[in-house]
PyMOL CGO cylinders between C-alpha atoms (Angstrom):
from pymol import cmd
from pymol.cgo import CYLINDER

trace = [
    CYLINDER, 95.61, 182.75, 79.20, 92.10, 181.37, 78.86, 0.3, 1, 1, 1, 1, 1, 1,
    CYLINDER, 92.10, 181.37, 78.86, 90.30, 179.26, 81.45, 0.3, 1, 1, 1, 1, 1, 1,
    CYLINDER, 90.30, 179.26, 81.45, 90.57, 176.29, 79.07, 0.3, 1, 1, 1, 1, 1, 1,
    CYLINDER, 90.57, 176.29, 79.07, 94.37, 176.69, 78.94, 0.3, 1, 1, 1, 1, 1, 1,
    CYLINDER, 94.37, 176.69, 78.94, 94.61, 176.81, 82.74, 0.3, 1, 1, 1, 1, 1, 1,
    CYLINDER, 94.61, 176.81, 82.74, 92.52, 173.68, 83.18, 0.3, 1, 1, 1, 1, 1, 1,
    CYLINDER, 92.52, 173.68, 83.18, 94.43, 171.57, 80.69, 0.3, 1, 1, 1, 1, 1, 1,
    CYLINDER, 94.43, 171.57, 80.69, 98.06, 172.54, 81.25, 0.3, 1, 1, 1, 1, 1, 1,
    CYLINDER, 98.06, 172.54, 81.25, 100.29, 169.48, 81.44, 0.3, 1, 1, 1, 1, 1, 1,
    CYLINDER, 100.29, 169.48, 81.44, 102.63, 169.80, 84.38, 0.3, 1, 1, 1, 1, 1, 1,
    CYLINDER, 102.63, 169.80, 84.38, 103.69, 166.86, 86.52, 0.3, 1, 1, 1, 1, 1, 1,
    CYLINDER, 103.69, 166.86, 86.52, 105.93, 168.93, 88.79, 0.3, 1, 1, 1, 1, 1, 1,
    CYLINDER, 105.93, 168.93, 88.79, 103.52, 171.34, 90.50, 0.3, 1, 1, 1, 1, 1, 1,
    CYLINDER, 103.52, 171.34, 90.50, 99.94, 172.55, 90.44, 0.3, 1, 1, 1, 1, 1, 1,
    CYLINDER, 99.94, 172.55, 90.44, 99.83, 174.85, 87.40, 0.3, 1, 1, 1, 1, 1, 1,
    CYLINDER, 99.83, 174.85, 87.40, 97.40, 177.38, 88.92, 0.3, 1, 1, 1, 1, 1, 1,
    CYLINDER, 97.40, 177.38, 88.92, 99.04, 180.78, 89.19, 0.3, 1, 1, 1, 1, 1, 1,
    CYLINDER, 99.04, 180.78, 89.19, 97.68, 183.55, 91.38, 0.3, 1, 1, 1, 1, 1, 1,
    CYLINDER, 97.68, 183.55, 91.38, 98.21, 187.06, 89.99, 0.3, 1, 1, 1, 1, 1, 1,
    CYLINDER, 98.21, 187.06, 89.99, 101.49, 188.75, 90.98, 0.3, 1, 1, 1, 1, 1, 1,
    CYLINDER, 101.49, 188.75, 90.98, 102.66, 185.67, 92.88, 0.3, 1, 1, 1, 1, 1, 1,
    CYLINDER, 102.66, 185.67, 92.88, 106.09, 184.06, 92.65, 0.3, 1, 1, 1, 1, 1, 1,
    CYLINDER, 106.09, 184.06, 92.65, 106.41, 180.35, 93.47, 0.3, 1, 1, 1, 1, 1, 1,
    CYLINDER, 106.41, 180.35, 93.47, 109.49, 178.49, 94.70, 0.3, 1, 1, 1, 1, 1, 1,
    CYLINDER, 109.49, 178.49, 94.70, 111.68, 177.53, 91.74, 0.3, 1, 1, 1, 1, 1, 1,
    CYLINDER, 111.68, 177.53, 91.74, 113.73, 175.12, 93.86, 0.3, 1, 1, 1, 1, 1, 1,
    CYLINDER, 113.73, 175.12, 93.86, 113.27, 172.99, 96.96, 0.3, 1, 1, 1, 1, 1, 1,
    CYLINDER, 113.27, 172.99, 96.96, 115.12, 174.29, 100.01, 0.3, 1, 1, 1, 1, 1, 1,
    CYLINDER, 115.12, 174.29, 100.01, 115.12, 176.79, 102.85, 0.3, 1, 1, 1, 1, 1, 1,
    CYLINDER, 115.12, 176.79, 102.85, 113.82, 180.30, 102.19, 0.3, 1, 1, 1, 1, 1, 1,
    CYLINDER, 113.82, 180.30, 102.19, 115.80, 183.14, 103.78, 0.3, 1, 1, 1, 1, 1, 1,
    CYLINDER, 115.80, 183.14, 103.78, 115.33, 186.92, 103.73, 0.3, 1, 1, 1, 1, 1, 1,
    CYLINDER, 115.33, 186.92, 103.73, 117.01, 188.56, 100.77, 0.3, 1, 1, 1, 1, 1, 1,
    CYLINDER, 117.01, 188.56, 100.77, 118.97, 190.66, 103.28, 0.3, 1, 1, 1, 1, 1, 1,
    CYLINDER, 118.97, 190.66, 103.28, 120.87, 187.45, 104.19, 0.3, 1, 1, 1, 1, 1, 1,
    CYLINDER, 120.87, 187.45, 104.19, 121.87, 186.68, 100.58, 0.3, 1, 1, 1, 1, 1, 1,
    CYLINDER, 121.87, 186.68, 100.58, 125.70, 186.55, 100.42, 0.3, 1, 1, 1, 1, 1, 1,
    CYLINDER, 125.70, 186.55, 100.42, 126.00, 189.25, 97.73, 0.3, 1, 1, 1, 1, 1, 1,
    CYLINDER, 126.00, 189.25, 97.73, 125.20, 192.94, 98.38, 0.3, 1, 1, 1, 1, 1, 1,
    CYLINDER, 125.20, 192.94, 98.38, 123.80, 193.47, 94.88, 0.3, 1, 1, 1, 1, 1, 1,
    CYLINDER, 123.80, 193.47, 94.88, 120.91, 191.24, 95.97, 0.3, 1, 1, 1, 1, 1, 1,
    CYLINDER, 120.91, 191.24, 95.97, 120.91, 191.68, 99.77, 0.3, 1, 1, 1, 1, 1, 1,
    CYLINDER, 120.91, 191.68, 99.77, 120.63, 195.47, 99.47, 0.3, 1, 1, 1, 1, 1, 1,
    CYLINDER, 120.63, 195.47, 99.47, 117.71, 195.14, 97.05, 0.3, 1, 1, 1, 1, 1, 1,
    CYLINDER, 117.71, 195.14, 97.05, 119.55, 196.83, 94.19, 0.3, 1, 1, 1, 1, 1, 1,
    CYLINDER, 119.55, 196.83, 94.19, 118.01, 194.45, 91.64, 0.3, 1, 1, 1, 1, 1, 1,
    CYLINDER, 118.01, 194.45, 91.64, 114.57, 194.36, 93.28, 0.3, 1, 1, 1, 1, 1, 1,
    CYLINDER, 114.57, 194.36, 93.28, 112.61, 192.75, 96.08, 0.3, 1, 1, 1, 1, 1, 1,
    CYLINDER, 112.61, 192.75, 96.08, 112.57, 189.02, 96.61, 0.3, 1, 1, 1, 1, 1, 1,
    CYLINDER, 112.57, 189.02, 96.61, 114.09, 186.27, 98.72, 0.3, 1, 1, 1, 1, 1, 1,
    CYLINDER, 114.09, 186.27, 98.72, 116.97, 183.86, 98.92, 0.3, 1, 1, 1, 1, 1, 1,
    CYLINDER, 116.97, 183.86, 98.92, 116.71, 180.08, 98.89, 0.3, 1, 1, 1, 1, 1, 1,
    CYLINDER, 116.71, 180.08, 98.89, 119.32, 177.69, 100.21, 0.3, 1, 1, 1, 1, 1, 1,
    CYLINDER, 119.32, 177.69, 100.21, 118.72, 174.83, 97.78, 0.3, 1, 1, 1, 1, 1, 1,
    CYLINDER, 118.72, 174.83, 97.78, 118.43, 171.18, 98.74, 0.3, 1, 1, 1, 1, 1, 1,
    CYLINDER, 118.43, 171.18, 98.74, 118.68, 169.98, 95.14, 0.3, 1, 1, 1, 1, 1, 1,
    CYLINDER, 118.68, 169.98, 95.14, 120.06, 171.17, 91.82, 0.3, 1, 1, 1, 1, 1, 1,
    CYLINDER, 120.06, 171.17, 91.82, 117.03, 171.91, 89.66, 0.3, 1, 1, 1, 1, 1, 1,
    CYLINDER, 117.03, 171.91, 89.66, 115.45, 175.28, 88.92, 0.3, 1, 1, 1, 1, 1, 1,
    CYLINDER, 115.45, 175.28, 88.92, 111.82, 175.33, 87.74, 0.3, 1, 1, 1, 1, 1, 1,
    CYLINDER, 111.82, 175.33, 87.74, 109.72, 178.19, 86.37, 0.3, 1, 1, 1, 1, 1, 1,
    CYLINDER, 109.72, 178.19, 86.37, 108.24, 180.15, 89.30, 0.3, 1, 1, 1, 1, 1, 1,
    CYLINDER, 108.24, 180.15, 89.30, 105.18, 181.08, 87.20, 0.3, 1, 1, 1, 1, 1, 1,
    CYLINDER, 105.18, 181.08, 87.20, 103.98, 181.16, 83.61, 0.3, 1, 1, 1, 1, 1, 1,
    CYLINDER, 103.98, 181.16, 83.61, 105.97, 183.51, 81.39, 0.3, 1, 1, 1, 1, 1, 1,
    CYLINDER, 105.97, 183.51, 81.39, 108.54, 184.08, 78.68, 0.3, 1, 1, 1, 1, 1, 1,
    CYLINDER, 108.54, 184.08, 78.68, 112.31, 183.70, 79.06, 0.3, 1, 1, 1, 1, 1, 1,
    CYLINDER, 112.31, 183.70, 79.06, 113.92, 187.15, 78.71, 0.3, 1, 1, 1, 1, 1, 1,
    CYLINDER, 113.92, 187.15, 78.71, 117.52, 186.26, 79.46, 0.3, 1, 1, 1, 1, 1, 1,
    CYLINDER, 117.52, 186.26, 79.46, 119.36, 183.00, 79.57, 0.3, 1, 1, 1, 1, 1, 1,
    CYLINDER, 119.36, 183.00, 79.57, 123.16, 183.35, 79.61, 0.3, 1, 1, 1, 1, 1, 1,
    CYLINDER, 123.16, 183.35, 79.61, 125.19, 180.45, 78.23, 0.3, 1, 1, 1, 1, 1, 1,
    CYLINDER, 125.19, 180.45, 78.23, 126.94, 180.22, 81.60, 0.3, 1, 1, 1, 1, 1, 1,
    CYLINDER, 126.94, 180.22, 81.60, 123.67, 178.84, 83.03, 0.3, 1, 1, 1, 1, 1, 1,
    CYLINDER, 123.67, 178.84, 83.03, 124.12, 180.68, 86.34, 0.3, 1, 1, 1, 1, 1, 1,
    CYLINDER, 124.12, 180.68, 86.34, 120.92, 182.72, 85.95, 0.3, 1, 1, 1, 1, 1, 1,
    CYLINDER, 120.92, 182.72, 85.95, 117.67, 183.02, 84.07, 0.3, 1, 1, 1, 1, 1, 1,
    CYLINDER, 117.67, 183.02, 84.07, 115.23, 185.87, 83.62, 0.3, 1, 1, 1, 1, 1, 1,
    CYLINDER, 115.23, 185.87, 83.62, 111.59, 185.69, 82.70, 0.3, 1, 1, 1, 1, 1, 1,
    CYLINDER, 111.59, 185.69, 82.70, 108.64, 188.00, 82.35, 0.3, 1, 1, 1, 1, 1, 1,
    CYLINDER, 108.64, 188.00, 82.35, 105.54, 186.54, 83.96, 0.3, 1, 1, 1, 1, 1, 1,
    CYLINDER, 105.54, 186.54, 83.96, 102.22, 186.55, 82.17, 0.3, 1, 1, 1, 1, 1, 1,
    CYLINDER, 102.22, 186.55, 82.17, 101.17, 189.38, 84.53, 0.3, 1, 1, 1, 1, 1, 1,
    CYLINDER, 101.17, 189.38, 84.53, 104.24, 191.55, 83.91, 0.3, 1, 1, 1, 1, 1, 1,
    CYLINDER, 104.24, 191.55, 83.91, 106.68, 190.69, 86.71, 0.3, 1, 1, 1, 1, 1, 1,
    CYLINDER, 106.68, 190.69, 86.71, 110.32, 190.77, 85.61, 0.3, 1, 1, 1, 1, 1, 1,
    CYLINDER, 110.32, 190.77, 85.61, 111.77, 187.84, 87.58, 0.3, 1, 1, 1, 1, 1, 1,
    CYLINDER, 111.77, 187.84, 87.58, 115.46, 187.05, 87.89, 0.3, 1, 1, 1, 1, 1, 1,
    CYLINDER, 115.46, 187.05, 87.89, 116.68, 183.74, 89.33, 0.3, 1, 1, 1, 1, 1, 1,
    CYLINDER, 116.68, 183.74, 89.33, 120.39, 183.82, 90.08, 0.3, 1, 1, 1, 1, 1, 1,
    CYLINDER, 120.39, 183.82, 90.08, 122.26, 180.70, 91.22, 0.3, 1, 1, 1, 1, 1, 1,
    CYLINDER, 122.26, 180.70, 91.22, 125.01, 181.36, 93.73, 0.3, 1, 1, 1, 1, 1, 1,
    CYLINDER, 125.01, 181.36, 93.73, 127.54, 184.17, 94.03, 0.3, 1, 1, 1, 1, 1, 1,
    CYLINDER, 127.54, 184.17, 94.03, 130.14, 184.82, 91.32, 0.3, 1, 1, 1, 1, 1, 1,
    CYLINDER, 130.14, 184.82, 91.32, 129.12, 181.59, 89.57, 0.3, 1, 1, 1, 1, 1, 1,
    CYLINDER, 129.12, 181.59, 89.57, 129.40, 183.34, 86.21, 0.3, 1, 1, 1, 1, 1, 1,
    CYLINDER, 129.40, 183.34, 86.21, 133.14, 182.74, 86.71, 0.3, 1, 1, 1, 1, 1, 1,
    CYLINDER, 133.14, 182.74, 86.71, 132.48, 179.01, 86.32, 0.3, 1, 1, 1, 1, 1, 1,
    CYLINDER, 132.48, 179.01, 86.32, 131.75, 179.64, 82.60, 0.3, 1, 1, 1, 1, 1, 1,
    CYLINDER, 131.75, 179.64, 82.60, 128.97, 177.08, 82.47, 0.3, 1, 1, 1, 1, 1, 1,
    CYLINDER, 128.97, 177.08, 82.47, 130.78, 174.23, 84.23, 0.3, 1, 1, 1, 1, 1, 1,
    CYLINDER, 130.78, 174.23, 84.23, 128.20, 172.41, 86.34, 0.3, 1, 1, 1, 1, 1, 1,
    CYLINDER, 128.20, 172.41, 86.34, 125.17, 174.09, 84.72, 0.3, 1, 1, 1, 1, 1, 1,
    CYLINDER, 125.17, 174.09, 84.72, 122.76, 172.83, 82.06, 0.3, 1, 1, 1, 1, 1, 1,
    CYLINDER, 122.76, 172.83, 82.06, 120.18, 175.19, 80.62, 0.3, 1, 1, 1, 1, 1, 1,
    CYLINDER, 120.18, 175.19, 80.62, 116.92, 173.58, 79.46, 0.3, 1, 1, 1, 1, 1, 1,
    CYLINDER, 116.92, 173.58, 79.46, 115.33, 176.70, 77.90, 0.3, 1, 1, 1, 1, 1, 1,
    CYLINDER, 115.33, 176.70, 77.90, 116.23, 179.48, 75.51, 0.3, 1, 1, 1, 1, 1, 1,
    CYLINDER, 116.23, 179.48, 75.51, 115.54, 183.19, 75.21, 0.3, 1, 1, 1, 1, 1, 1,
    CYLINDER, 115.54, 183.19, 75.21, 111.99, 184.09, 74.09, 0.3, 1, 1, 1, 1, 1, 1,
    CYLINDER, 111.99, 184.09, 74.09, 110.68, 180.61, 74.92, 0.3, 1, 1, 1, 1, 1, 1,
    CYLINDER, 110.68, 180.61, 74.92, 107.29, 180.45, 76.65, 0.3, 1, 1, 1, 1, 1, 1,
    CYLINDER, 107.29, 180.45, 76.65, 107.33, 178.45, 79.89, 0.3, 1, 1, 1, 1, 1, 1,
    CYLINDER, 107.33, 178.45, 79.89, 104.73, 177.18, 82.33, 0.3, 1, 1, 1, 1, 1, 1,
    CYLINDER, 104.73, 177.18, 82.33, 104.96, 177.19, 86.11, 0.3, 1, 1, 1, 1, 1, 1,
    CYLINDER, 104.96, 177.19, 86.11, 106.94, 174.13, 87.18, 0.3, 1, 1, 1, 1, 1, 1,
    CYLINDER, 106.94, 174.13, 87.18, 108.78, 173.65, 83.87, 0.3, 1, 1, 1, 1, 1, 1,
    CYLINDER, 108.78, 173.65, 83.87, 112.47, 172.75, 84.25, 0.3, 1, 1, 1, 1, 1, 1,
    CYLINDER, 112.47, 172.75, 84.25, 114.73, 175.74, 83.44, 0.3, 1, 1, 1, 1, 1, 1,
    CYLINDER, 114.73, 175.74, 83.44, 118.23, 174.85, 84.68, 0.3, 1, 1, 1, 1, 1, 1,
    CYLINDER, 118.23, 174.85, 84.68, 120.02, 172.00, 86.39, 0.3, 1, 1, 1, 1, 1, 1,
    CYLINDER, 120.02, 172.00, 86.39, 123.14, 172.74, 88.39, 0.3, 1, 1, 1, 1, 1, 1,
    CYLINDER, 123.14, 172.74, 88.39, 125.76, 170.75, 90.23, 0.3, 1, 1, 1, 1, 1, 1,
    CYLINDER, 125.76, 170.75, 90.23, 125.87, 171.93, 93.84, 0.3, 1, 1, 1, 1, 1, 1,
    CYLINDER, 125.87, 171.93, 93.84, 129.15, 170.07, 94.45, 0.3, 1, 1, 1, 1, 1, 1,
    CYLINDER, 129.15, 170.07, 94.45, 130.81, 171.80, 91.48, 0.3, 1, 1, 1, 1, 1, 1,
    CYLINDER, 130.81, 171.80, 91.48, 129.70, 175.20, 92.79, 0.3, 1, 1, 1, 1, 1, 1,
    CYLINDER, 129.70, 175.20, 92.79, 131.09, 174.43, 96.25, 0.3, 1, 1, 1, 1, 1, 1,
    CYLINDER, 131.09, 174.43, 96.25, 134.31, 173.03, 94.74, 0.3, 1, 1, 1, 1, 1, 1,
    CYLINDER, 134.31, 173.03, 94.74, 134.72, 176.37, 92.94, 0.3, 1, 1, 1, 1, 1, 1,
    CYLINDER, 134.72, 176.37, 92.94, 134.40, 177.99, 96.40, 0.3, 1, 1, 1, 1, 1, 1,
    CYLINDER, 134.40, 177.99, 96.40, 131.10, 179.74, 95.69, 0.3, 1, 1, 1, 1, 1, 1,
    CYLINDER, 131.10, 179.74, 95.69, 127.93, 179.72, 97.79, 0.3, 1, 1, 1, 1, 1, 1,
    CYLINDER, 127.93, 179.72, 97.79, 125.01, 178.06, 95.98, 0.3, 1, 1, 1, 1, 1, 1,
    CYLINDER, 125.01, 178.06, 95.98, 122.23, 180.18, 97.53, 0.3, 1, 1, 1, 1, 1, 1,
    CYLINDER, 122.23, 180.18, 97.53, 119.58, 181.15, 94.96, 0.3, 1, 1, 1, 1, 1, 1,
    CYLINDER, 119.58, 181.15, 94.96, 118.26, 184.71, 94.62, 0.3, 1, 1, 1, 1, 1, 1,
    CYLINDER, 118.26, 184.71, 94.62, 114.70, 185.10, 93.33, 0.3, 1, 1, 1, 1, 1, 1,
    CYLINDER, 114.70, 185.10, 93.33, 113.97, 188.78, 92.72, 0.3, 1, 1, 1, 1, 1, 1,
    CYLINDER, 113.97, 188.78, 92.72, 111.51, 190.90, 90.78, 0.3, 1, 1, 1, 1, 1, 1,
    CYLINDER, 111.51, 190.90, 90.78, 113.35, 193.69, 88.98, 0.3, 1, 1, 1, 1, 1, 1,
    CYLINDER, 113.35, 193.69, 88.98, 110.25, 195.85, 88.56, 0.3, 1, 1, 1, 1, 1, 1,
    CYLINDER, 110.25, 195.85, 88.56, 109.01, 195.27, 92.13, 0.3, 1, 1, 1, 1, 1, 1,
    CYLINDER, 109.01, 195.27, 92.13, 108.71, 199.02, 92.81, 0.3, 1, 1, 1, 1, 1, 1,
    CYLINDER, 108.71, 199.02, 92.81, 105.95, 199.18, 90.18, 0.3, 1, 1, 1, 1, 1, 1,
    CYLINDER, 105.95, 199.18, 90.18, 103.88, 196.30, 91.56, 0.3, 1, 1, 1, 1, 1, 1,
    CYLINDER, 103.88, 196.30, 91.56, 102.55, 197.38, 94.94, 0.3, 1, 1, 1, 1, 1, 1,
    CYLINDER, 102.55, 197.38, 94.94, 103.16, 196.10, 98.44, 0.3, 1, 1, 1, 1, 1, 1,
    CYLINDER, 103.16, 196.10, 98.44, 105.62, 193.18, 98.69, 0.3, 1, 1, 1, 1, 1, 1,
    CYLINDER, 105.62, 193.18, 98.69, 104.32, 190.36, 100.92, 0.3, 1, 1, 1, 1, 1, 1,
    CYLINDER, 104.32, 190.36, 100.92, 106.72, 187.52, 101.74, 0.3, 1, 1, 1, 1, 1, 1,
    CYLINDER, 106.72, 187.52, 101.74, 105.53, 184.06, 102.79, 0.3, 1, 1, 1, 1, 1, 1,
    CYLINDER, 105.53, 184.06, 102.79, 106.79, 182.44, 105.97, 0.3, 1, 1, 1, 1, 1, 1,
    CYLINDER, 106.79, 182.44, 105.97, 110.51, 181.80, 105.90, 0.3, 1, 1, 1, 1, 1, 1,
    CYLINDER, 110.51, 181.80, 105.90, 111.91, 178.29, 106.27, 0.3, 1, 1, 1, 1, 1, 1,
    CYLINDER, 111.91, 178.29, 106.27, 111.55, 174.98, 104.46, 0.3, 1, 1, 1, 1, 1, 1,
    CYLINDER, 111.55, 174.98, 104.46, 109.65, 174.98, 101.20, 0.3, 1, 1, 1, 1, 1, 1,
    CYLINDER, 109.65, 174.98, 101.20, 108.87, 172.72, 98.29, 0.3, 1, 1, 1, 1, 1, 1,
    CYLINDER, 108.87, 172.72, 98.29, 108.93, 173.49, 94.60, 0.3, 1, 1, 1, 1, 1, 1,
    CYLINDER, 108.93, 173.49, 94.60, 105.77, 175.36, 93.70, 0.3, 1, 1, 1, 1, 1, 1,
    CYLINDER, 105.77, 175.36, 93.70, 105.12, 176.82, 97.17, 0.3, 1, 1, 1, 1, 1, 1,
    CYLINDER, 105.12, 176.82, 97.17, 104.13, 180.51, 97.05, 0.3, 1, 1, 1, 1, 1, 1,
    CYLINDER, 104.13, 180.51, 97.05, 107.15, 182.48, 98.28, 0.3, 1, 1, 1, 1, 1, 1,
    CYLINDER, 107.15, 182.48, 98.28, 105.88, 186.04, 97.86, 0.3, 1, 1, 1, 1, 1, 1,
    CYLINDER, 105.88, 186.04, 97.86, 103.31, 188.18, 96.11, 0.3, 1, 1, 1, 1, 1, 1,
    CYLINDER, 103.31, 188.18, 96.11, 102.41, 191.80, 95.49, 0.3, 1, 1, 1, 1, 1, 1,
    CYLINDER, 102.41, 191.80, 95.49, 99.19, 193.49, 96.62, 0.3, 1, 1, 1, 1, 1, 1,
]
cmd.load_cgo(trace, "trace")
């Protein structure tokens, strides 16, 4: 991306500046260690390093500039490859694929380019809870072992667009 592109991105949600190998909060909420995520596939780091977020609203935004790599019709997850090569997976809740799309609305499609802060998915937190699923969000980097040292930001409350972790 050229300097001109960075200066003139249109994004009303968050500051569009993206630091290299940095993942920004895709949802407003409370950041928790990935080890506390209520699914061992994530909490044990099987899919990569990252964090969990207990959401305070039902909108998922792009955590950086990139291209959508996976976007199941169920709307419970989205994958993207960042412009600097991170393979990021955002997964909403636990076992929410069983909801078969009820309560989820996907705003992007596979192979679509996205900018940091662009709306990706909306989800109904009440519908997830009514289906007896936790709505905690996992934000992991599948190729984290290739990217260097993982450095997590301070845990706790965060806003959309806050840096949540980076690689050195």
